[in-house]
mmCIF file as Biopython writes it, N, C-alpha, C and O atoms, coordinates in Angstrom:
data_model
#
loop_
_atom_site.group_PDB
_atom_site.id
_atom_site.type_symbol
_atom_site.label_atom_id
_atom_site.label_alt_id
_atom_site.label_comp_id
_atom_site.label_asym_id
_atom_site.label_entity_id
_atom_site.label_seq_id
_atom_site.pdbx_PDB_ins_code
_atom_site.Cartn_x
_atom_site.Cartn_y
_atom_site.Cartn_z
_atom_site.occupancy
_atom_site.B_iso_or_equiv
_atom_site.auth_seq_id
_atom_site.auth_asym_id
_atom_site.pdbx_PDB_model_num
ATOM 1   N N  . MET A ? 1  ? -9.132  -7.986  -2.473 1.0 0.0 1  A 1 
ATOM 2   C CA . MET A ? 1  ? -9.213  -6.918  -1.405 1.0 0.0 1  A 1 
ATOM 3   C C  . MET A ? 1  ? -9.567  -7.699  0.003  1.0 0.0 1  A 1 
ATOM 4   O O  . MET A ? 1  ? -9.522  -7.071  1.061  1.0 0.0 1  A 1 
ATOM 5   N N  . ALA A ? 2  ? -9.885  -8.959  -0.027 1.0 0.0 2  A 1 
ATOM 6   C CA . ALA A ? 2  ? -10.389 -9.475  1.458  1.0 0.0 2  A 1 
ATOM 7   C C  . ALA A ? 2  ? -9.052  -9.626  2.262  1.0 0.0 2  A 1 
ATOM 8   O O  . ALA A ? 2  ? -9.042  -9.376  3.467  1.0 0.0 2  A 1 
ATOM 9   N N  . ASN A ? 3  ? -8.024  -9.997  1.658  1.0 0.0 3  A 1 
ATOM 10  C CA . ASN A ? 3  ? -6.585  -10.360 2.168  1.0 0.0 3  A 1 
ATOM 11  C C  . ASN A ? 3  ? -5.971  -8.874  2.833  1.0 0.0 3  A 1 
ATOM 12  O O  . ASN A ? 3  ? -5.334  -8.753  3.880  1.0 0.0 3  A 1 
ATOM 13  N N  . VAL A ? 4  ? -6.366  -7.841  1.903  1.0 0.0 4  A 1 
ATOM 14  C CA . VAL A ? 4  ? -5.873  -6.541  2.247  1.0 0.0 4  A 1 
ATOM 15  C C  . VAL A ? 4  ? -6.475  -6.095  3.448  1.0 0.0 4  A 1 
ATOM 16  O O  . VAL A ? 4  ? -5.777  -5.640  4.354  1.0 0.0 4  A 1 
ATOM 17  N N  . ARG A ? 5  ? -7.872  -6.195  3.554  1.0 0.0 5  A 1 
ATOM 18  C CA . ARG A ? 5  ? -8.824  -5.665  4.664  1.0 0.0 5  A 1 
ATOM 19  C C  . ARG A ? 5  ? -8.435  -6.521  5.853  1.0 0.0 5  A 1 
ATOM 20  O O  . ARG A ? 5  ? -8.350  -6.104  7.008  1.0 0.0 5  A 1 
ATOM 21  N N  . ALA A ? 6  ? -8.249  -7.541  5.522  1.0 0.0 6  A 1 
ATOM 22  C CA . ALA A ? 6  ? -7.897  -8.441  6.976  1.0 0.0 6  A 1 
ATOM 23  C C  . ALA A ? 6  ? -6.486  -8.014  7.475  1.0 0.0 6  A 1 
ATOM 24  O O  . ALA A ? 6  ? -6.359  -7.909  8.695  1.0 0.0 6  A 1 
ATOM 25  N N  . HIS A ? 7  ? -5.468  -7.769  6.725  1.0 0.0 7  A 1 
ATOM 26  C CA . HIS A ? 7  ? -4.151  -7.346  7.215  1.0 0.0 7  A 1 
ATOM 27  C C  . HIS A ? 7  ? -4.496  -6.049  7.991  1.0 0.0 7  A 1 
ATOM 28  O O  . HIS A ? 7  ? -4.187  -5.816  9.160  1.0 0.0 7  A 1 
ATOM 29  N N  . PHE A ? 8  ? -5.174  -5.262  7.167  1.0 0.0 8  A 1 
ATOM 30  C CA . PHE A ? 8  ? -5.528  -3.811  7.740  1.0 0.0 8  A 1 
ATOM 31  C C  . PHE A ? 8  ? -6.116  -3.997  9.243  1.0 0.0 8  A 1 
ATOM 32  O O  . PHE A ? 8  ? -5.620  -3.434  10.220 1.0 0.0 8  A 1 
ATOM 33  N N  . GLU A ? 9  ? -7.263  -4.878  9.297  1.0 0.0 9  A 1 
ATOM 34  C CA . GLU A ? 9  ? -8.121  -4.945  10.493 1.0 0.0 9  A 1 
ATOM 35  C C  . GLU A ? 9  ? -7.127  -5.487  11.566 1.0 0.0 9  A 1 
ATOM 36  O O  . GLU A ? 9  ? -7.244  -5.145  12.743 1.0 0.0 9  A 1 
ATOM 37  N N  . ALA A ? 10 ? -6.186  -6.304  11.160 1.0 0.0 10 A 1 
ATOM 38  C CA . ALA A ? 10 ? -5.321  -7.056  12.236 1.0 0.0 10 A 1 
ATOM 39  C C  . ALA A ? 10 ? -4.171  -6.005  12.552 1.0 0.0 10 A 1 
ATOM 40  O O  . ALA A ? 10 ? -3.567  -6.134  13.617 1.0 0.0 10 A 1 
ATOM 41  N N  . SER A ? 11 ? -3.907  -5.195  11.872 1.0 0.0 11 A 1 
ATOM 42  C CA . SER A ? 11 ? -2.884  -4.105  12.407 1.0 0.0 11 A 1 
ATOM 43  C C  . SER A ? 11 ? -3.231  -3.192  13.373 1.0 0.0 11 A 1 
ATOM 44  O O  . SER A ? 11 ? -2.349  -2.684  14.065 1.0 0.0 11 A 1 
ATOM 45  N N  . GLY A ? 12 ? -4.482  -2.889  13.532 1.0 0.0 12 A 1 
ATOM 46  C CA . GLY A ? 12 ? -4.636  -1.844  14.637 1.0 0.0 12 A 1 
ATOM 47  C C  . GLY A ? 12 ? -4.359  -0.603  14.360 1.0 0.0 12 A 1 
ATOM 48  O O  . GLY A ? 12 ? -4.300  0.242   15.254 1.0 0.0 12 A 1 
ATOM 49  N N  . LEU A ? 13 ? -4.116  -0.274  12.884 1.0 0.0 13 A 1 
ATOM 50  C CA . LEU A ? 13 ? -3.839  1.013   12.457 1.0 0.0 13 A 1 
ATOM 51  C C  . LEU A ? 13 ? -5.019  1.934   12.222 1.0 0.0 13 A 1 
ATOM 52  O O  . LEU A ? 13 ? -6.084  1.384   11.938 1.0 0.0 13 A 1 
ATOM 53  N N  . SER A ? 14 ? -4.987  3.169   12.294 1.0 0.0 14 A 1 
ATOM 54  C CA . SER A ? 14 ? -5.918  4.073   12.103 1.0 0.0 14 A 1 
ATOM 55  C C  . SER A ? 14 ? -5.793  4.133   10.609 1.0 0.0 14 A 1 
ATOM 56  O O  . SER A ? 14 ? -4.756  3.681   10.123 1.0 0.0 14 A 1 
ATOM 57  N N  . LEU A ? 15 ? -6.857  4.712   9.690  1.0 0.0 15 A 1 
ATOM 58  C CA . LEU A ? 15 ? -6.655  4.986   8.309  1.0 0.0 15 A 1 
ATOM 59  C C  . LEU A ? 15 ? -5.681  6.190   8.205  1.0 0.0 15 A 1 
ATOM 60  O O  . LEU A ? 15 ? -4.885  6.246   7.268  1.0 0.0 15 A 1 
ATOM 61  N N  . HIS A ? 16 ? -5.731  7.101   9.104  1.0 0.0 16 A 1 
ATOM 62  C CA . HIS A ? 16 ? -4.441  8.144   8.996  1.0 0.0 16 A 1 
ATOM 63  C C  . HIS A ? 16 ? -3.207  7.403   9.122  1.0 0.0 16 A 1 
ATOM 64  O O  . HIS A ? 16 ? -2.417  7.521   8.185  1.0 0.0 16 A 1 
ATOM 65  N N  . ASP A ? 17 ? -2.852  6.587   10.193 1.0 0.0 17 A 1 
ATOM 66  C CA . ASP A ? 17 ? -1.502  5.959   9.995  1.0 0.0 17 A 1 
ATOM 67  C C  . ASP A ? 17 ? -1.303  4.985   8.919  1.0 0.0 17 A 1 
ATOM 68  O O  . ASP A ? 17 ? -0.162  4.715   8.542  1.0 0.0 17 A 1 
ATOM 69  N N  . LEU A ? 18 ? -2.281  4.471   8.429  1.0 0.0 18 A 1 
ATOM 70  C CA . LEU A ? 18 ? -2.078  3.531   7.229  1.0 0.0 18 A 1 
ATOM 71  C C  . LEU A ? 18 ? -1.816  4.521   5.956  1.0 0.0 18 A 1 
ATOM 72  O O  . LEU A ? 18 ? -1.039  4.150   5.076  1.0 0.0 18 A 1 
ATOM 73  N N  . GLY A ? 19 ? -2.340  5.529   5.888  1.0 0.0 19 A 1 
ATOM 74  C CA . GLY A ? 19 ? -1.926  6.366   4.689  1.0 0.0 19 A 1 
ATOM 75  C C  . GLY A ? 19 ? -0.732  7.097   5.039  1.0 0.0 19 A 1 
ATOM 76  O O  . GLY A ? 19 ? -0.206  7.482   3.995  1.0 0.0 19 A 1 
ATOM 77  N N  . MET A ? 20 ? -0.004  7.494   6.167  1.0 0.0 20 A 1 
ATOM 78  C CA . MET A ? 20 ? 1.141   7.930   6.204  1.0 0.0 20 A 1 
ATOM 79  C C  . MET A ? 20 ? 2.071   6.470   5.939  1.0 0.0 20 A 1 
ATOM 80  O O  . MET A ? 20 ? 2.943   6.565   5.075  1.0 0.0 20 A 1 
ATOM 81  N N  . LYS A ? 21 ? 1.973   5.599   6.398  1.0 0.0 21 A 1 
ATOM 82  C CA . LYS A ? 21 ? 2.906   4.455   6.119  1.0 0.0 21 A 1 
ATOM 83  C C  . LYS A ? 21 ? 2.903   4.129   4.724  1.0 0.0 21 A 1 
ATOM 84  O O  . LYS A ? 21 ? 3.860   3.477   4.308  1.0 0.0 21 A 1 
ATOM 85  N N  . MET A ? 22 ? 1.914   4.496   3.857  1.0 0.0 22 A 1 
ATOM 86  C CA . MET A ? 22 ? 1.790   4.042   2.544  1.0 0.0 22 A 1 
ATOM 87  C C  . MET A ? 22 ? 2.457   5.406   1.690  1.0 0.0 22 A 1 
ATOM 88  O O  . MET A ? 22 ? 2.568   5.415   0.464  1.0 0.0 22 A 1 
ATOM 89  N N  . GLY A ? 23 ? 2.815   6.384   2.461  1.0 0.0 23 A 1 
ATOM 90  C CA . GLY A ? 23 ? 3.444   7.520   1.786  1.0 0.0 23 A 1 
ATOM 91  C C  . GLY A ? 23 ? 2.753   8.569   1.278  1.0 0.0 23 A 1 
ATOM 92  O O  . GLY A ? 23 ? 3.336   9.345   0.521  1.0 0.0 23 A 1 
ATOM 93  N N  . TYR A ? 24 ? 1.494   8.747   1.588  1.0 0.0 24 A 1 
ATOM 94  C CA . TYR A ? 24 ? 0.643   9.926   1.418  1.0 0.0 24 A 1 
ATOM 95  C C  . TYR A ? 24 ? 1.005   11.217  2.373  1.0 0.0 24 A 1 
ATOM 96  O O  . TYR A ? 24 ? 1.454   11.080  3.511  1.0 0.0 24 A 1 
ATOM 97  N N  . PRO A ? 25 ? 0.822   12.124  1.929  1.0 0.0 25 A 1 
ATOM 98  C CA . PRO A ? 25 ? 1.102   13.779  2.673  1.0 0.0 25 A 1 
ATOM 99  C C  . PRO A ? 25 ? -0.033  13.537  3.845  1.0 0.0 25 A 1 
ATOM 100 O O  . PRO A ? 25 ? -1.111  12.966  3.684  1.0 0.0 25 A 1 
ATOM 101 N N  . GLU A ? 26 ? 0.472   14.106  5.055  1.0 0.0 26 A 1 
ATOM 102 C CA . GLU A ? 26 ? -0.348  13.997  6.343  1.0 0.0 26 A 1 
ATOM 103 C C  . GLU A ? 26 ? -1.738  14.645  5.968  1.0 0.0 26 A 1 
ATOM 104 O O  . GLU A ? 26 ? -2.761  14.274  6.545  1.0 0.0 26 A 1 
ATOM 105 N N  . LYS A ? 27 ? -1.754  15.445  5.167  1.0 0.0 27 A 1 
ATOM 106 C CA . LYS A ? 27 ? -3.161  16.383  4.820  1.0 0.0 27 A 1 
ATOM 107 C C  . LYS A ? 27 ? -3.857  15.372  4.414  1.0 0.0 27 A 1 
ATOM 108 O O  . LYS A ? 27 ? -4.860  15.181  5.101  1.0 0.0 27 A 1 
ATOM 109 N N  . THR A ? 28 ? -3.660  14.450  3.312  1.0 0.0 28 A 1 
ATOM 110 C CA . THR A ? 28 ? -4.401  13.694  2.573  1.0 0.0 28 A 1 
ATOM 111 C C  . THR A ? 28 ? -4.516  12.008  3.063  1.0 0.0 28 A 1 
ATOM 112 O O  . THR A ? 28 ? -5.259  11.157  2.573  1.0 0.0 28 A 1 
ATOM 113 N N  . ALA A ? 29 ? -3.557  11.850  4.155  1.0 0.0 29 A 1 
ATOM 114 C CA . ALA A ? 29 ? -3.308  10.340  4.368  1.0 0.0 29 A 1 
ATOM 115 C C  . ALA A ? 29 ? -4.572  9.576   4.572  1.0 0.0 29 A 1 
ATOM 116 O O  . ALA A ? 29 ? -4.741  8.498   4.001  1.0 0.0 29 A 1 
ATOM 117 N N  . ARG A ? 30 ? -5.517  10.126  5.414  1.0 0.0 30 A 1 
ATOM 118 C CA . ARG A ? 30 ? -6.584  9.631   6.050  1.0 0.0 30 A 1 
ATOM 119 C C  . ARG A ? 30 ? -7.630  9.296   4.719  1.0 0.0 30 A 1 
ATOM 120 O O  . ARG A ? 30 ? -8.151  8.181   4.684  1.0 0.0 30 A 1 
ATOM 121 N N  . MET A ? 31 ? -7.847  10.033  3.911  1.0 0.0 31 A 1 
ATOM 122 C CA . MET A ? 31 ? -8.782  10.161  2.814  1.0 0.0 31 A 1 
ATOM 123 C C  . MET A ? 31 ? -8.221  9.014   1.765  1.0 0.0 31 A 1 
ATOM 124 O O  . MET A ? 31 ? -8.976  8.143   1.335  1.0 0.0 31 A 1 
ATOM 125 N N  . SER A ? 32 ? -6.850  9.092   1.398  1.0 0.0 32 A 1 
ATOM 126 C CA . SER A ? 32 ? -6.208  8.295   0.454  1.0 0.0 32 A 1 
ATOM 127 C C  . SER A ? 32 ? -6.402  6.787   0.835  1.0 0.0 32 A 1 
ATOM 128 O O  . SER A ? 32 ? -6.951  5.980   0.084  1.0 0.0 32 A 1 
ATOM 129 N N  . ALA A ? 33 ? -5.889  6.479   2.098  1.0 0.0 33 A 1 
ATOM 130 C CA . ALA A ? 33 ? -6.104  5.340   2.753  1.0 0.0 33 A 1 
ATOM 131 C C  . ALA A ? 33 ? -7.629  4.672   2.719  1.0 0.0 33 A 1 
ATOM 132 O O  . ALA A ? 33 ? -7.886  3.546   2.293  1.0 0.0 33 A 1 
ATOM 133 N N  . TRP A ? 34 ? -8.686  5.734   3.327  1.0 0.0 34 A 1 
ATOM 134 C CA . TRP A ? 34 ? -9.898  5.266   2.954  1.0 0.0 34 A 1 
ATOM 135 C C  . TRP A ? 34 ? -10.364 5.003   1.483  1.0 0.0 34 A 1 
ATOM 136 O O  . TRP A ? 34 ? -11.036 4.008   1.212  1.0 0.0 34 A 1 
ATOM 137 N N  . GLN A ? 35 ? -10.030 5.825   0.641  1.0 0.0 35 A 1 
ATOM 138 C CA . GLN A ? 35 ? -10.386 5.321   -0.773 1.0 0.0 35 A 1 
ATOM 139 C C  . GLN A ? 35 ? -9.899  4.268   -1.271 1.0 0.0 35 A 1 
ATOM 140 O O  . GLN A ? 35 ? -10.563 3.775   -2.183 1.0 0.0 35 A 1 
ATOM 141 N N  . PHE A ? 36 ? -8.517  3.510   -0.844 1.0 0.0 36 A 1 
ATOM 142 C CA . PHE A ? 36 ? -7.989  2.694   -1.382 1.0 0.0 36 A 1 
ATOM 143 C C  . PHE A ? 36 ? -8.738  1.358   -0.453 1.0 0.0 36 A 1 
ATOM 144 O O  . PHE A ? 36 ? -9.058  0.313   -1.019 1.0 0.0 36 A 1 
ATOM 145 N N  . MET A ? 37 ? -8.892  1.520   0.622  1.0 0.0 37 A 1 
ATOM 146 C CA . MET A ? 37 ? -9.565  0.470   1.405  1.0 0.0 37 A 1 
ATOM 147 C C  . MET A ? 37 ? -11.250 0.345   1.130  1.0 0.0 37 A 1 
ATOM 148 O O  . MET A ? 37 ? -11.794 -0.759  1.132  1.0 0.0 37 A 1 
ATOM 149 N N  . SER A ? 38 ? -11.831 1.313   0.948  1.0 0.0 38 A 1 
ATOM 150 C CA . SER A ? 38 ? -13.321 1.224   0.732  1.0 0.0 38 A 1 
ATOM 151 C C  . SER A ? 38 ? -13.797 1.375   -0.763 1.0 0.0 38 A 1 
ATOM 152 O O  . SER A ? 38 ? -14.895 0.928   -1.094 1.0 0.0 38 A 1 
ATOM 153 N N  . LYS A ? 39 ? -12.989 1.992   -1.643 1.0 0.0 39 A 1 
ATOM 154 C CA . LYS A ? 39 ? -13.438 2.291   -2.974 1.0 0.0 39 A 1 
ATOM 155 C C  . LYS A ? 39 ? -12.849 1.513   -4.103 1.0 0.0 39 A 1 
ATOM 156 O O  . LYS A ? 39 ? -13.110 1.856   -5.257 1.0 0.0 39 A 1 
ATOM 157 N N  . THR A ? 40 ? -12.049 0.456   -3.850 1.0 0.0 40 A 1 
ATOM 158 C CA . THR A ? 40 ? -11.234 -0.212  -4.624 1.0 0.0 40 A 1 
ATOM 159 C C  . THR A ? 40 ? -11.581 -1.658  -4.623 1.0 0.0 40 A 1 
ATOM 160 O O  . THR A ? 40 ? -11.338 -2.283  -3.591 1.0 0.0 40 A 1 
ATOM 161 N N  . ASP A ? 41 ? -12.109 -2.271  -5.622 1.0 0.0 41 A 1 
ATOM 162 C CA . ASP A ? 41 ? -12.240 -3.678  -5.739 1.0 0.0 41 A 1 
ATOM 163 C C  . ASP A ? 41 ? -11.266 -4.361  -6.401 1.0 0.0 41 A 1 
ATOM 164 O O  . ASP A ? 41 ? -11.137 -5.557  -6.138 1.0 0.0 41 A 1 
ATOM 165 N N  . ASP A ? 42 ? -10.390 -3.730  -7.391 1.0 0.0 42 A 1 
ATOM 166 C CA . ASP A ? 42 ? -9.461  -4.412  -8.393 1.0 0.0 42 A 1 
ATOM 167 C C  . ASP A ? 42 ? -8.269  -3.343  -8.179 1.0 0.0 42 A 1 
ATOM 168 O O  . ASP A ? 42 ? -8.090  -2.546  -9.100 1.0 0.0 42 A 1 
ATOM 169 N N  . PRO A ? 43 ? -7.378  -3.253  -6.954 1.0 0.0 43 A 1 
ATOM 170 C CA . PRO A ? 43 ? -6.423  -2.288  -6.925 1.0 0.0 43 A 1 
ATOM 171 C C  . PRO A ? 43 ? -5.395  -2.311  -8.055 1.0 0.0 43 A 1 
ATOM 172 O O  . PRO A ? 43 ? -5.371  -3.430  -8.568 1.0 0.0 43 A 1 
ATOM 173 N N  . ARG A ? 44 ? -4.586  -1.503  -8.584 1.0 0.0 44 A 1 
ATOM 174 C CA . ARG A ? 44 ? -3.367  -1.528  -9.035 1.0 0.0 44 A 1 
ATOM 175 C C  . ARG A ? 44 ? -2.253  -2.105  -8.362 1.0 0.0 44 A 1 
ATOM 176 O O  . ARG A ? 44 ? -2.201  -2.075  -7.132 1.0 0.0 44 A 1 
ATOM 177 N N  . ILE A ? 45 ? -1.315  -2.655  -9.082 1.0 0.0 45 A 1 
ATOM 178 C CA . ILE A ? 45 ? -0.163  -3.468  -8.397 1.0 0.0 45 A 1 
ATOM 179 C C  . ILE A ? 45 ? 0.616   -2.524  -7.441 1.0 0.0 45 A 1 
ATOM 180 O O  . ILE A ? 45 ? 1.088   -2.844  -6.350 1.0 0.0 45 A 1 
ATOM 181 N N  . SER A ? 46 ? 0.672   -1.277  -8.049 1.0 0.0 46 A 1 
ATOM 182 C CA . SER A ? 46 ? 1.435   -0.126  -7.484 1.0 0.0 46 A 1 
ATOM 183 C C  . SER A ? 46 ? 0.698   0.075   -6.045 1.0 0.0 46 A 1 
ATOM 184 O O  . SER A ? 46 ? 1.344   0.119   -4.998 1.0 0.0 46 A 1 
ATOM 185 N N  . MET A ? 47 ? -0.655  0.186   -6.096 1.0 0.0 47 A 1 
ATOM 186 C CA . MET A ? 47 ? -0.980  0.296   -4.675 1.0 0.0 47 A 1 
ATOM 187 C C  . MET A ? 47 ? -0.943  -0.829  -3.699 1.0 0.0 47 A 1 
ATOM 188 O O  . MET A ? 47 ? -0.817  -0.607  -2.495 1.0 0.0 47 A 1 
ATOM 189 N N  . LEU A ? 48 ? -1.040  -1.934  -4.147 1.0 0.0 48 A 1 
ATOM 190 C CA . LEU A ? 48 ? -0.718  -3.167  -3.440 1.0 0.0 48 A 1 
ATOM 191 C C  . LEU A ? 48 ? 0.648   -3.209  -2.816 1.0 0.0 48 A 1 
ATOM 192 O O  . LEU A ? 48 ? 0.873   -3.551  -1.655 1.0 0.0 48 A 1 
ATOM 193 N N  . LYS A ? 49 ? 1.542   -2.824  -3.710 1.0 0.0 49 A 1 
ATOM 194 C CA . LYS A ? 49 ? 2.972   -2.682  -3.302 1.0 0.0 49 A 1 
ATOM 195 C C  . LYS A ? 49 ? 3.246   -1.691  -2.205 1.0 0.0 49 A 1 
ATOM 196 O O  . LYS A ? 49 ? 4.019   -1.954  -1.284 1.0 0.0 49 A 1 
ATOM 197 N N  . LYS A ? 50 ? 2.646   -0.622  -2.305 1.0 0.0 50 A 1 
ATOM 198 C CA . LYS A ? 50 ? 2.602   0.596   -1.277 1.0 0.0 50 A 1 
ATOM 199 C C  . LYS A ? 50 ? 1.846   0.006   0.239  1.0 0.0 50 A 1 
ATOM 200 O O  . LYS A ? 50 ? 2.236   0.320   1.364  1.0 0.0 50 A 1 
ATOM 201 N N  . PHE A ? 51 ? 0.823   -0.804  -0.033 1.0 0.0 51 A 1 
ATOM 202 C CA . PHE A ? 51 ? 0.035   -1.247  1.077  1.0 0.0 51 A 1 
ATOM 203 C C  . PHE A ? 51 ? 0.943   -2.339  1.730  1.0 0.0 51 A 1 
ATOM 204 O O  . PHE A ? 51 ? 1.157   -2.304  2.942  1.0 0.0 51 A 1 
ATOM 205 N N  . ALA A ? 52 ? 1.535   -3.412  0.846  1.0 0.0 52 A 1 
ATOM 206 C CA . ALA A ? 52 ? 2.671   -4.455  1.460  1.0 0.0 52 A 1 
ATOM 207 C C  . ALA A ? 52 ? 3.673   -3.759  2.146  1.0 0.0 52 A 1 
ATOM 208 O O  . ALA A ? 52 ? 3.971   -4.070  3.299  1.0 0.0 52 A 1 
ATOM 209 N N  . ARG A ? 53 ? 4.236   -2.818  1.527  1.0 0.0 53 A 1 
ATOM 210 C CA . ARG A ? 53 ? 5.470   -2.276  2.404  1.0 0.0 53 A 1 
ATOM 211 C C  . ARG A ? 53 ? 4.958   -1.694  3.671  1.0 0.0 53 A 1 
ATOM 212 O O  . ARG A ? 53 ? 5.530   -1.953  4.730  1.0 0.0 53 A 1 
ATOM 213 N N  . ALA A ? 54 ? 3.848   -0.875  3.625  1.0 0.0 54 A 1 
ATOM 214 C CA . ALA A ? 54 ? 3.266   -0.312  5.064  1.0 0.0 54 A 1 
ATOM 215 C C  . ALA A ? 54 ? 3.023   -1.591  5.866  1.0 0.0 54 A 1 
ATOM 216 O O  . ALA A ? 54 ? 3.380   -1.395  7.028  1.0 0.0 54 A 1 
ATOM 217 N N  . MET A ? 55 ? 2.506   -2.937  5.667  1.0 0.0 55 A 1 
ATOM 218 C CA . MET A ? 55 ? 2.110   -3.886  6.497  1.0 0.0 55 A 1 
ATOM 219 C C  . MET A ? 55 ? 3.361   -4.841  6.732  1.0 0.0 55 A 1 
ATOM 220 O O  . MET A ? 55 ? 3.407   -5.725  7.587  1.0 0.0 55 A 1 
ATOM 221 N N  . GLY A ? 56 ? 4.298   -4.538  5.891  1.0 0.0 56 A 1 
ATOM 222 C CA . GLY A ? 56 ? 5.475   -5.352  6.171  1.0 0.0 56 A 1 
ATOM 223 C C  . GLY A ? 56 ? 5.298   -6.806  5.718  1.0 0.0 56 A 1 
ATOM 224 O O  . GLY A ? 56 ? 5.893   -7.743  6.252  1.0 0.0 56 A 1 
ATOM 225 N N  . VAL A ? 57 ? 4.359   -6.943  4.600  1.0 0.0 57 A 1 
ATOM 226 C CA . VAL A ? 57 ? 4.163   -8.174  4.160  1.0 0.0 57 A 1 
ATOM 227 C C  . VAL A ? 57 ? 4.319   -8.436  2.758  1.0 0.0 57 A 1 
ATOM 228 O O  . VAL A ? 57 ? 3.968   -7.484  2.061  1.0 0.0 57 A 1 
ATOM 229 N N  . PRO A ? 58 ? 4.804   -9.593  2.039  1.0 0.0 58 A 1 
ATOM 230 C CA . PRO A ? 58 ? 5.165   -9.508  0.742  1.0 0.0 58 A 1 
ATOM 231 C C  . PRO A ? 58 ? 3.620   -9.589  -0.222 1.0 0.0 58 A 1 
ATOM 232 O O  . PRO A ? 58 ? 2.663   -10.255 0.172  1.0 0.0 58 A 1 
ATOM 233 N N  . VAL A ? 59 ? 3.607   -8.937  -1.282 1.0 0.0 59 A 1 
ATOM 234 C CA . VAL A ? 59 ? 2.623   -8.685  -2.121 1.0 0.0 59 A 1 
ATOM 235 C C  . VAL A ? 59 ? 1.921   -9.797  -2.314 1.0 0.0 59 A 1 
ATOM 236 O O  . VAL A ? 59 ? 0.701   -9.725  -2.169 1.0 0.0 59 A 1 
ATOM 237 N N  . GLU A ? 60 ? 2.577   -11.156 -2.706 1.0 0.0 60 A 1 
ATOM 238 C CA . GLU A ? 60 ? 2.009   -12.232 -2.949 1.0 0.0 60 A 1 
ATOM 239 C C  . GLU A ? 60 ? 0.982   -12.919 -1.880 1.0 0.0 60 A 1 
ATOM 240 O O  . GLU A ? 60 ? 0.072   -13.679 -2.209 1.0 0.0 60 A 1 
ATOM 241 N N  . GLU A ? 61 ? 1.276   -12.535 -0.591 1.0 0.0 61 A 1 
ATOM 242 C CA . GLU A ? 61 ? 0.455   -12.637 0.427  1.0 0.0 61 A 1 
ATOM 243 C C  . GLU A ? 61 ? -1.007  -11.989 0.285  1.0 0.0 61 A 1 
ATOM 244 O O  . GLU A ? 61 ? -2.051  -12.549 0.620  1.0 0.0 61 A 1 
ATOM 245 N N  . LEU A ? 62 ? -0.896  -10.750 -0.253 1.0 0.0 62 A 1 
ATOM 246 C CA . LEU A ? 62 ? -2.066  -10.169 -0.473 1.0 0.0 62 A 1 
ATOM 247 C C  . LEU A ? 62 ? -3.007  -10.398 -1.538 1.0 0.0 62 A 1 
ATOM 248 O O  . LEU A ? 62 ? -4.175  -10.015 -1.473 1.0 0.0 62 A 1 
ATOM 249 N N  . VAL A ? 63 ? -2.453  -11.097 -2.642 1.0 0.0 63 A 1 
ATOM 250 C CA . VAL A ? 63 ? -3.098  -11.550 -3.917 1.0 0.0 63 A 1 
ATOM 251 C C  . VAL A ? 63 ? -3.466  -12.999 -3.889 1.0 0.0 63 A 1 
ATOM 252 O O  . VAL A ? 63 ? -4.218  -13.526 -4.708 1.0 0.0 63 A 1 
ATOM 253 N N  . ALA A ? 64 ? -2.775  -13.718 -2.703 1.0 0.0 64 A 1 
ATOM 254 C CA . ALA A ? 64 ? -3.085  -15.150 -2.705 1.0 0.0 64 A 1 
ATOM 255 C C  . ALA A ? 64 ? -4.471  -15.406 -2.374 1.0 0.0 64 A 1 
ATOM 256 O O  . ALA A ? 64 ? -4.976  -14.701 -1.501 1.0 0.0 64 A 1 
ATOM 257 N N  . GLU A ? 65 ? -5.237  -16.398 -2.993 1.0 0.0 65 A 1 
ATOM 258 C CA . GLU A ? 65 ? -6.622  -16.675 -2.865 1.0 0.0 65 A 1 
ATOM 259 C C  . GLU A ? 65 ? -6.703  -17.470 -1.361 1.0 0.0 65 A 1 
ATOM 260 O O  . GLU A ? 65 ? -6.119  -18.490 -0.993 1.0 0.0 65 A 1 
ATOM 261 N N  . ARG A ? 66 ? -7.610  -16.641 -0.680 1.0 0.0 66 A 1 
ATOM 262 C CA . ARG A ? 66 ? -7.931  -17.058 0.787  1.0 0.0 66 A 1 
ATOM 263 C C  . ARG A ? 66 ? -8.566  -18.601 0.856  1.0 0.0 66 A 1 
ATOM 264 O O  . ARG A ? 66 ? -9.578  -18.871 0.210  1.0 0.0 66 A 1 
ATOM 265 N N  . LYS A ? 67 ? -8.097  -19.294 1.438  1.0 0.0 67 A 1 
ATOM 266 C CA . LYS A ? 67 ? -8.601  -20.674 1.946  1.0 0.0 67 A 1 
ATOM 267 C C  . LYS A ? 67 ? -9.815  -20.640 2.804  1.0 0.0 67 A 1 
ATOM 268 O O  . LYS A ? 67 ? -9.851  -20.095 3.907  1.0 0.0 67 A 1 
ATOM 269 N N  . LYS A ? 68 ? -10.967 -21.356 2.139  1.0 0.0 68 A 1 
ATOM 270 C CA . LYS A ? 68 ? -12.040 -21.590 3.070  1.0 0.0 68 A 1 
ATOM 271 C C  . LYS A ? 68 ? -12.069 -22.722 3.899  1.0 0.0 68 A 1 
ATOM 272 O O  . LYS A ? 68 ? -11.431 -23.749 3.665  1.0 0.0 68 A 1 
ATOM 273 N N  . GLY A ? 69 ? -12.960 -22.506 5.071  1.0 0.0 69 A 1 
ATOM 274 C CA . GLY A ? 69 ? -13.036 -23.519 6.020  1.0 0.0 69 A 1 
ATOM 275 C C  . GLY A ? 69 ? -11.757 -23.485 7.075  1.0 0.0 69 A 1 
ATOM 276 O O  . GLY A ? 69 ? -11.678 -24.319 7.977  1.0 0.0 69 A 1 
#
């Protein structure tokens, strides 16, 4: 989730905007995105795919191990 959070922070999107881009209804977009970002340590691949599409990045970029240093 570190890569997911880094992409979200760099995007400048609000949680509502992210939820909308991930395909959630306007009424639940913010809460759904918040739950994904805050309450998930080991997300399902389907959620990673939604997030990757919303961010315009390949899923592989989200699951790649972050380099230290």
